[in-house]
All heavy atoms as an XYZ file, in Angstrom:
626
protein
N     149.437    122.865     52.362
C     150.483    122.434     51.443
C     151.578    123.490     51.392
O     151.313    124.666     51.233
C     149.874    122.233     50.060
C     150.848    121.770     49.036
S     149.960    121.410     47.516
C     151.313    121.217     46.444
N     152.806    123.088     51.518
C     153.923    124.021     51.509
C     154.482    124.176     50.097
O     154.522    123.234     49.326
C     155.027    123.542     52.446
C     154.604    123.571     53.890
C     155.712    123.128     54.804
O     156.617    122.423     54.361
O     155.663    123.500     55.977
N     154.888    125.382     49.798
C     155.484    125.675     48.503
C     156.996    125.732     48.668
O     157.499    126.210     49.682
C     154.962    127.013     47.997
C     155.500    127.403     46.660
C     154.939    128.743     46.219
O     154.320    129.443     46.997
N     155.165    129.076     44.985
N     157.715    125.259     47.656
C     159.172    125.281     47.698
C     159.666    126.609     47.158
O     159.337    126.998     46.054
C     159.726    124.128     46.858
C     161.199    123.833     46.958
C     161.553    123.420     48.382
C     161.571    122.707     46.008
N     160.412    127.340     47.958
C     160.993    128.605     47.522
C     162.160    128.324     46.581
O     162.612    127.192     46.455
C     161.453    129.413     48.729
N     162.670    129.365     45.947
C     163.711    129.222     44.937
C     164.949    128.491     45.430
O     165.565    127.749     44.688
C     164.138    130.598     44.425
C     163.128    131.238     43.531
C     163.615    132.562     42.995
O     164.839    132.804     42.984
O     162.774    133.358     42.588
N     165.353    128.685     46.663
C     166.604    128.091     47.136
C     166.384    126.880     48.039
O     167.222    126.547     48.850
C     167.491    129.139     47.817
C     166.774    129.986     48.809
N     166.295    129.504     49.982
C     166.433    131.287     48.774
C     165.693    130.467     50.645
N     165.760    131.552     49.937
N     165.254    126.212     47.861
C     165.032    124.955     48.548
C     164.390    125.043     49.917
O     164.231    124.026     50.577
N     164.007    126.220     50.367
C     163.363    126.364     51.667
C     161.857    126.235     51.474
O     161.286    126.823     50.564
C     163.688    127.750     52.290
C     162.927    127.949     53.583
C     165.174    127.874     52.533
N     161.229    125.462     52.307
C     159.776    125.314     52.212
C     159.095    126.450     52.976
O     159.378    126.666     54.148
C     159.327    123.971     52.780
C     159.762    122.815     51.923
C     158.962    121.578     52.247
N     159.358    120.493     51.383
C     158.827    120.251     50.192
N     157.883    121.019     49.727
N     159.226    119.238     49.470
N     158.212    127.143     52.284
C     157.465    128.214     52.924
C     156.279    127.624     53.671
O     155.618    126.700     53.177
C     156.954    129.216     51.881
C     158.014    129.961     51.086
C     157.352    130.842     50.042
C     158.888    130.786     51.998
N     155.997    128.165     54.834
C     154.823    127.725     55.577
C     153.570    128.292     54.911
O     153.645    129.220     54.091
C     154.870    128.217     57.032
O     154.771    129.642     57.030
C     156.152    127.776     57.737
N     152.436    127.755     55.275
C     151.175    128.284     54.746
C     150.997    129.746     55.143
O     150.505    130.550     54.349
C     149.996    127.442     55.231
C     149.909    126.107     54.534
C     148.669    125.329     54.915
O     147.624    125.950     55.191
O     148.752    124.090     54.913
N     151.410    130.097     56.342
C     151.299    131.490     56.799
C     152.166    132.406     55.946
O     151.746    133.507     55.584
C     151.687    131.601     58.271
N     153.364    131.957     55.614
C     154.250    132.760     54.764
C     153.682    132.894     53.358
O     153.693    133.983     52.772
C     155.649    132.144     54.716
C     156.408    132.279     56.012
C     157.679    131.456     56.043
O     157.752    130.386     55.412
O     158.627    131.902     56.726
N     153.167    131.801     52.819
C     152.547    131.846     51.495
C     151.364    132.804     51.486
O     151.199    133.592     50.554
C     152.075    130.456     51.082
C     153.187    129.492     50.765
C     152.641    128.133     50.411
O     151.797    128.017     49.528
N     153.101    127.112     51.093
N     150.553    132.724     52.521
C     149.384    133.594     52.631
C     149.800    135.056     52.718
O     149.197    135.923     52.089
C     148.561    133.192     53.856
O     147.480    134.058     54.029
N     150.836    135.328     53.496
C     151.333    136.700     53.641
C     151.816    137.239     52.304
O     151.495    138.371     51.924
C     152.453    136.748     54.680
N     152.565    136.442     51.573
C     153.079    136.879     50.278
C     151.953    137.090     49.269
O     152.021    138.001     48.446
C     154.091    135.870     49.738
C     155.420    135.803     50.470
C     156.254    134.629     49.959
C     156.181    137.103     50.333
N     150.922    136.279     49.343
C     149.803    136.392     48.408
C     149.026    137.695     48.588
O     148.364    138.156     47.657
C     148.871    135.197     48.572
N     149.117    138.295     49.758
C     148.404    139.542     50.052
C     149.082    140.771     49.455
O     148.492    141.839     49.388
C     148.312    139.759     51.563
C     147.491    138.748     52.301
C     147.566    139.017     53.796
C     146.912    137.916     54.582
N     147.080    138.129     56.032
N     150.330    140.610     49.027
C     151.123    141.761     48.608
C     150.856    142.157     47.158
O     150.680    141.306     46.296
C     152.612    141.450     48.771
C     153.085    141.077     50.167
C     154.577    140.800     50.156
C     152.732    142.150     51.166
N     150.876    143.458     46.939
C     150.811    143.971     45.571
C     152.181    143.775     44.916
O     153.179    143.488     45.599
C     150.471    145.469     45.545
O     151.557    146.198     46.157
C     149.168    145.770     46.276
N     152.237    143.972     43.618
C     153.506    143.853     42.905
C     154.532    144.845     43.453
O     155.700    144.515     43.646
C     153.288    144.104     41.414
C     154.515    143.848     40.573
C     154.229    143.980     39.085
O     153.111    143.655     38.658
O     155.145    144.424     38.372
N     154.103    146.064     43.756
C     155.006    147.094     44.292
C     155.511    146.676     45.670
O     156.680    146.855     45.996
C     154.295    148.442     44.365
C     155.117    149.533     45.030
C     156.420    149.791     44.313
N     156.172    150.611     43.157
C     157.097    151.270     42.488
N     158.352    151.236     42.885
N     156.790    151.965     41.437
N     154.627    146.111     46.496
C     155.043    145.668     47.833
C     156.052    144.530     47.739
O     156.985    144.460     48.540
C     153.825    145.271     48.657
C     152.988    146.467     49.060
C     151.622    146.121     49.586
O     151.083    145.024     49.280
O     151.051    146.959     50.321
N     155.909    143.664     46.756
C     156.896    142.605     46.547
C     158.240    143.221     46.155
O     159.287    142.789     46.631
C     156.419    141.584     45.489
C     157.533    140.604     45.127
C     155.189    140.827     45.988
N     158.194    144.259     45.303
C     159.429    144.957     44.942
C     160.107    145.537     46.183
O     161.321    145.413     46.356
C     159.150    146.092     43.956
C     158.719    145.611     42.592
O     158.978    144.429     42.250
O     158.111    146.418     41.863
N     159.319    146.167     47.047
C     159.862    146.758     48.273
C     160.418    145.661     49.177
O     161.524    145.789     49.717
C     158.789    147.604     49.005
C     159.285    148.045     50.379
C     158.391    148.811     48.159
N     159.689    144.555     49.315
C     160.160    143.443     50.141
C     161.469    142.889     49.595
O     162.401    142.586     50.354
C     159.102    142.343     50.210
C     159.430    141.123     51.056
C     159.713    141.510     52.502
C     158.302    140.106     50.973
N     161.573    142.767     48.292
C     162.804    142.282     47.658
C     163.984    143.190     48.024
O     165.061    142.712     48.393
C     162.619    142.254     46.140
C     163.839    141.784     45.373
C     163.578    141.713     43.866
N     162.641    140.627     43.585
C     161.395    140.799     43.138
N     160.920    142.003     42.902
N     160.614    139.766     42.927
N     163.756    144.492     47.974
C     164.831    145.436     48.281
C     165.164    145.462     49.771
O     166.334    145.622     50.142
C     164.466    146.822     47.757
C     164.337    146.888     46.219
C     163.784    148.227     45.784
C     165.647    146.572     45.544
N     164.169    145.280     50.622
C     164.430    145.130     52.058
C     165.305    143.896     52.274
O     166.253    143.916     53.061
C     163.121    145.023     52.868
C     162.399    146.374     52.891
C     163.385    144.526     54.292
C     161.004    146.308     53.496
N     164.981    142.821     51.561
C     165.760    141.586     51.665
C     167.198    141.756     51.245
O     168.076    141.033     51.713
N     167.443    142.713     50.385
C     168.815    143.005     49.948
C     169.525    143.949     50.908
O     170.686    144.289     50.713
C     168.803    143.621     48.555
C     168.378    142.658     47.489
C     168.393    143.302     46.132
N     167.887    142.380     45.138
C     167.541    142.729     43.918
N     167.655    143.986     43.531
N     167.079    141.833     43.084
N     168.796    144.417     51.924
C     169.410    145.265     52.944
C     169.404    146.745     52.629
O     170.114    147.514     53.286
N     168.601    147.175     51.666
C     168.570    148.585     51.297
C     167.816    149.424     52.329
O     166.856    148.954     52.944
C     167.910    148.772     49.930
C     168.838    148.667     48.715
C     169.422    147.277     48.576
C     168.095    149.062     47.462
N     168.256    150.663     52.502
C     167.572    151.621     53.374
C     166.361    152.185     52.642
O     166.209    151.994     51.427
C     168.521    152.765     53.718
O     168.786    153.529     52.543
N     165.509    152.908     53.366
C     164.363    153.552     52.729
C     164.807    154.500     51.626
O     164.198    154.558     50.560
C     163.516    154.303     53.754
C     162.720    153.368     54.633
O     162.611    152.180     54.370
N     162.153    153.905     55.694
N     165.877    155.247     51.874
C     166.381    156.183     50.869
C     166.836    155.435     49.620
O     166.547    155.853     48.488
C     167.519    157.018     51.441
N     167.535    154.321     49.820
C     168.014    153.531     48.686
C     166.856    152.886     47.922
O     166.880    152.805     46.697
C     168.993    152.460     49.147
C     170.303    153.033     49.664
O     170.661    154.162     49.266
O     170.955    152.360     50.484
N     165.855    152.414     48.650
C     164.676    151.831     48.003
C     163.966    152.902     47.184
O     163.567    152.655     46.039
C     163.719    151.212     49.043
C     164.375    149.979     49.688
C     162.384    150.828     48.399
C     163.628    149.420     50.880
N     163.829    154.099     47.754
C     163.205    155.201     47.033
C     163.930    155.515     45.742
O     163.305    155.703     44.689
N     165.247    155.549     45.803
C     166.043    155.826     44.606
C     165.862    154.724     43.563
O     165.721    154.999     42.373
C     167.514    155.985     44.977
N     165.853    153.487     44.017
C     165.714    152.357     43.093
C     164.344    152.335     42.421
O     164.223    151.950     41.260
C     165.955    151.048     43.839
N     163.317    152.758     43.165
C     161.944    152.706     42.644
C     161.453    154.057     42.138
O     160.305    154.177     41.720
C     160.997    152.171     43.724
C     161.294    150.760     44.226
C     160.316    150.368     45.323
C     161.263    149.745     43.079
N     162.317    155.070     42.224
C     161.982    156.426     41.751
C     160.777    157.022     42.479
O     159.876    157.586     41.866
C     161.758    156.426     40.236
C     162.881    155.801     39.482
N     164.111    156.406     39.355
C     162.982    154.604     38.841
C     164.914    155.617     38.657
N     164.261    154.517     38.337
N     160.786    156.865     43.809
C     159.758    157.458     44.662
C     160.450    158.122     45.852
O     161.635    157.875     46.113
C     158.716    156.423     45.160
C     157.950    155.801     43.994
C     159.378    155.326     45.983
N     159.715    158.940     46.583
C     160.305    159.629     47.727
C     160.513    158.673     48.897
O     159.867    157.626     48.993
C     159.408    160.784     48.172
O     158.256    160.279     48.813
N     161.389    159.073     49.781
C     161.634    158.282     50.988
C     160.366    158.181     51.828
O     160.081    157.134     52.414
C     162.769    158.894     51.802
C     163.210    158.037     52.968
C     164.441    158.574     53.676
O     165.048    159.551     53.192
O     164.780    158.014     54.714
N     159.574    159.250     51.860
C     158.304    159.228     52.594
C     157.339    158.199     52.026
O     156.636    157.511     52.772
N     157.308    158.091     50.709
C     156.461    157.079     50.064
C     156.916    155.689     50.465
O     156.098    154.816     50.780
C     156.498    157.236     48.533
O     155.964    158.516     48.192
C     155.708    156.148     47.834
N     158.214    155.489     50.487
C     158.762    154.185     50.875
C     158.392    153.873     52.321
O     158.007    152.736     52.634
C     160.292    154.120     50.680
C     160.861    152.812     51.231
C     160.642    154.284     49.214
N     158.487    154.850     53.204
C     158.139    154.620     54.615
C     156.710    154.121     54.735
O     156.424    153.179     55.480
C     158.319    155.893     55.431
C     159.760    156.242     55.685
C     159.885    157.520     56.493
C     161.339    157.892     56.686
N     161.497    159.110     57.486
N     155.798    154.728     53.985
C     154.400    154.284     54.003
C     154.252    152.884     53.440
O     153.514    152.052     53.991
N     154.955    152.600     52.345
C     154.893    151.272     51.741
C     155.443    150.211     52.681
O     154.876    149.124     52.803
C     155.657    151.254     50.417
C     154.984    152.062     49.332
C     155.843    152.223     48.092
O     157.070    152.195     48.141
N     155.182    152.430     46.959
N     156.533    150.536     53.352
C     157.127    149.580     54.298
C     156.166    149.324     55.459
O     155.961    148.177     55.856
C     158.508    150.059     54.806
C     159.003    149.199     55.965
C     159.522    150.056     53.669
N     155.543    150.359     55.980
C     154.590    150.186     57.084
C     153.435    149.284     56.678
O     153.055    148.373     57.421
C     154.052    151.542     57.538
O     155.066    152.298     58.132
N     152.874    149.531     55.499
C     151.757    148.697     55.024
C     152.217    147.267     54.779
O     151.516    146.303     55.120
C     151.145    149.290     53.757
C     150.283    150.511     54.032
C     149.545    150.996     52.802
N     150.445    151.435     51.738
C     151.040    152.618     51.690
N     150.849    153.489     52.666
N     151.831    152.934     50.678
N     153.400    147.124     54.215
C     153.967    145.809     53.948
C     154.143    145.022     55.245
O     153.737    143.854     55.333
C     155.311    145.977     53.238
C     156.237    144.775     53.142
C     155.671    143.750     52.193
C     157.606    145.215     52.687
N     154.731    145.649     56.252
C     154.939    144.975     57.536
C     153.616    144.526     58.140
O     153.511    143.407     58.663
C     155.695    145.884     58.508
C     157.141    146.227     58.152
C     157.722    147.197     59.178
C     158.005    144.991     58.025
N     152.600    145.385     58.048
C     151.278    145.030     58.594
C     150.695    143.840     57.835
O     150.143    142.912     58.448
C     150.346    146.231     58.525
N     150.800    143.852     56.520
C     150.221    142.770     55.716
C     150.868    141.427     55.991
O     150.194    140.394     55.975
C     150.341    143.078     54.224
C     149.299    144.015     53.704
C     149.410    144.118     52.194
C     148.308    144.941     51.600
N     148.395    144.983     50.119
N     152.174    141.419     56.211
C     152.856    140.138     56.420
C     152.962    139.774     57.902
O     153.479    138.714     58.244
C     154.247    140.103     55.748
C     155.213    141.098     56.378
C     154.124    140.297     54.241
C     156.654    140.982     55.877
N     152.487    140.661     58.759
C     152.505    140.377     60.189
C     153.893    140.449     60.799
O     154.176    139.781     61.795
N     154.749    141.266     60.203
C     156.111    141.415     60.716
C     156.184    142.617     61.648
O     155.524    143.619     61.413
C     157.101    141.594     59.563
N     156.987    142.505     62.677
C     157.155    143.597     63.622
C     158.242    144.574     63.192
O     158.270    145.700     63.654
C     157.492    143.040     65.006
C     156.352    142.242     65.616
C     156.708    141.692     66.977
O     157.718    142.123     67.574
O     155.970    140.812     67.453
N     159.142    144.108     62.312
C     160.261    144.955     61.913
C     160.828    144.514     60.570
O     160.419    143.492     60.015
C     161.340    144.949     62.999
C     161.784    143.541     63.343
O     162.156    142.757     62.466
N     161.751    143.206     64.633
N     161.784    145.282     60.078
C     162.397    145.007     58.779
C     163.193    143.700     58.772
O     163.306    143.052     57.731
C     163.329    146.155     58.396
C     162.614    147.435     58.115
C     163.601    148.575     57.958
N     164.299    148.497     56.690
C     163.977    149.212     55.612
N     162.987    150.061     55.673
N     164.656    149.084     54.505
N     163.737    143.329     59.915
C     164.507    142.086     59.981
C     163.594    140.897     59.684
O     163.962    139.999     58.914
C     165.202    141.927     61.356
C     165.845    140.565     61.488
C     166.221    143.032     61.557
N     162.401    140.897     60.252
C     161.457    139.816     59.979
C     161.028    139.831     58.512
O     160.869    138.779     57.894
C     160.247    139.925     60.893
C     160.576    139.611     62.333
C     159.387    139.800     63.263
O     158.399    140.457     62.918
N     159.484    139.236     64.455
N     160.859    141.019     57.949
C     160.505    141.132     56.537
C     161.646    140.602     55.667
O     161.415    139.878     54.700
C     160.176    142.581     56.185
N     162.872    140.960     56.012
C     164.034    140.491     55.253
C     164.146    138.970     55.322
O     164.492    138.317     54.334
C     165.307    141.147     55.776
N     163.832    138.416     56.464
C     163.863    136.958     56.624
C     162.865    136.305     55.680
O     163.174    135.322     55.015
C     163.564    136.575     58.070
C     163.582    135.081     58.316
C     163.262    134.760     59.785
N     163.218    133.339     59.988
C     162.134    132.585     59.810
N     161.000    133.128     59.427
N     162.177    131.278     60.012
N     161.659    136.860     55.589
C     160.656    136.317     54.676
C     161.129    136.455     53.231
O     160.987    135.527     52.432
C     159.313    137.020     54.868
C     158.205    136.580     53.904
C     157.928    135.083     54.005
C     156.936    137.380     54.162
N     161.702    137.591     52.891
C     162.219    137.797     51.534
C     163.264    136.736     51.209
O     163.260    136.160     50.112
C     162.811    139.191     51.397
N     164.152    136.456     52.159
C     165.179    135.445     51.952
C     164.561    134.062     51.781
O     164.896    133.332     50.844
C     166.175    135.435     53.118
C     167.183    134.328     52.979
C     168.260    134.463     52.104
C     167.027    133.136     53.670
C     169.174    133.435     51.950
C     167.934    132.100     53.513
C     168.997    132.247     52.645
O     169.877    131.214     52.482
N     163.649    133.707     52.678
C     163.020    132.387     52.612
C     162.266    132.186     51.309
O     162.215    131.085     50.781
C     162.092    132.176     53.815
C     162.836    131.965     55.131
C     161.912    131.717     56.304
N     160.929    130.686     56.081
C     161.153    129.361     56.121
N     162.361    128.920     56.352
N     160.163    128.508     55.919
N     161.695    133.271     50.781
C     160.939    133.195     49.536
C     161.825    133.309     48.299
O     161.354    133.194     47.174
C     159.874    134.274     49.525
N     163.116    133.574     48.505
C     164.039    133.695     47.388
C     163.911    135.016     46.649
O     164.307    135.133     45.495
N     163.368    136.043     47.327
C     163.130    137.325     46.675
C     164.350    138.234     46.651
O     164.401    139.175     45.870
C     161.994    138.078     47.388
C     160.614    137.458     47.320
C     159.645    138.262     48.161
C     160.147    137.340     45.881
N     165.318    137.983     47.485
C     166.431    138.918     47.622
C     167.412    138.827     46.461
O     168.283    139.661     46.330
C     167.152    138.717     48.961
C     168.200    137.626     48.989
C     167.683    136.189     48.839
O     166.464    135.950     48.904
O     168.524    135.298     48.659
N     167.256    137.873     45.602
C     168.177    137.712     44.453
C     167.863    138.666     43.358
O     166.825    139.079     43.090
C     168.097    136.296     43.926
C     168.660    135.336     44.939
C     168.829    133.980     44.319
N     169.248    133.082     45.357
C     168.439    132.296     46.025
N     167.173    132.249     45.749
N     168.912    131.515     46.959
């Protein structure tokens, strides 16, 4: 069963499953990736070091099965998280 994202895009079961695996902090990081922020900017927004963000991004990419930030940003957009 597909879920309707905020802006009318239907998420696939794989996308829903990927999002369900994320912690609240990882969703925050994904949201900021979707907005196009750099690791330094994400760190500033979340009050953590850039190194911490790098680790969070790596774990996030692995959990959602993304090869890069562009794929992560695409998922954030499809899920309506970038707003």
